[in-house]
C-alpha positions in Angstrom: 1.9 24.7 13.8 2.6 21.5 12.8 -0.6 19.6 11.7 -1.9 16.5 13.9 -3.7 13.4 13.1 -5.5 11.1 15.9 -5.1 7.7 16.8 -8.3 6.6 15.4 -7.5 8.7 12.1 -4.0 7.2 12.0 -5.6 3.7 12.2 -8.0 4.4 9.6 -5.1 5.6 7.1 -3.0 2.4 7.9 -5.5 0.5 6.3 -5.5 2.2 3.1 -3.1 1.5 0.2 -0.5 4.2 0.4 1.2 4.2 3.8 3.3 7.1 5.4 6.4 6.8 7.1 5.6 6.5 10.7 8.6 7.4 12.8 8.9 7.1 16.4 10.9 9.7 18.1 11.0 8.2 21.7 14.1 6.9 23.3 15.5 3.2 22.3 14.1 2.6 26.5 10.6 3.1 25.7 10.9 1.9 21.9 11.9 -1.5 23.8 8.6 -1.5 25.7 6.1 -0.6 23.1 6.1 0.4 19.5 3.4 0.8 16.8 3.3 -1.5 14.0 5.5 -0.3 10.9 7.5 2.3 12.9 11.0 3.1 12.8 12.9 4.7 15.8 14.6 8.1 14.9 15.1 9.4 18.8 14.8 13.0 19.7 18.1 12.8 20.8 19.6 12.1 17.1 16.9 13.5 15.1 18.6 16.6 13.9 21.8 14.8 13.0 19.8 11.8 11.3 16.7 12.9 9.7 17.4 15.5 6.8 19.3 12.6 5.2 17.0 9.6 6.4 13.6 11.6 5.3 12.5 12.7 1.8 10.8 16.1 1.6 8.1 15.0 -0.5 7.2 12.0 1.1 4.2 11.7 3.9 5.6 11.5 7.7 3.4 10.9 10.9 5.7 11.1 14.1 4.7 10.2 17.4 6.4 9.6 21.0 4.8 8.8 24.3 2.1 11.9 24.9 2.8 14.0 21.9 5.3 16.5 22.9 8.5 15.8 21.6 6.8 14.4 17.9 5.5 18.0 17.7 9.1 19.3 18.5 10.3 17.2 16.0 7.7 18.1 13.4 8.0 21.7 13.8 12.1 21.2 12.9 11.0 19.5 10.1 8.7 22.0 8.8 11.2 24.5 9.2 13.6 22.2 6.9 11.1 22.3 4.1 9.0 19.6 4.8 5.5 19.6 3.9 3.4 16.3 4.5 4.1 16.2 8.2 1.6 15.7 11.3 2.1 13.9 14.5 0.2 11.6 16.7 -2.1 13.9 18.9 -1.9 12.1 22.2 1.1 9.9 21.3 1.4 5.9 21.7 -0.8 6.7 24.9 -3.7 7.4 22.9 -3.0 4.9 20.9 -3.1 2.6 23.3 -6.1 4.1 24.8 -8.3 4.6 21.8 -7.1 2.1 19.5 -5.0 -1.1 20.3 -5.3 -1.7 24.2 -2.7 -4.5 23.8 -0.4 -1.6 23.4 1.5 -1.4 26.6 1.1 1.9 28.8 4.0 3.1 30.7 4.6 6.4 33.2 
């Protein structure tokens, strides 16, 4: 099972000197609605085809989606492929909007 990070923990982590790679696995139309600062988009529909070439196995990676389901699946894929420093945002961008930054647009 993949490790999680809460929205508040991620906000604290982003204040530090060392920044994890923040990957949004939602689809492009969702990305256009809202996104987290400094995030990169690798949609789940393209994830398996791109991620093994685009992410280094030794870097810290935090994945997120709308509610946390897709990012959990993406994280499990990375762990199965030898990535050790992978977590996903519990509750996704929805939790971020509710717990950290209400200016991040919420959507259905």
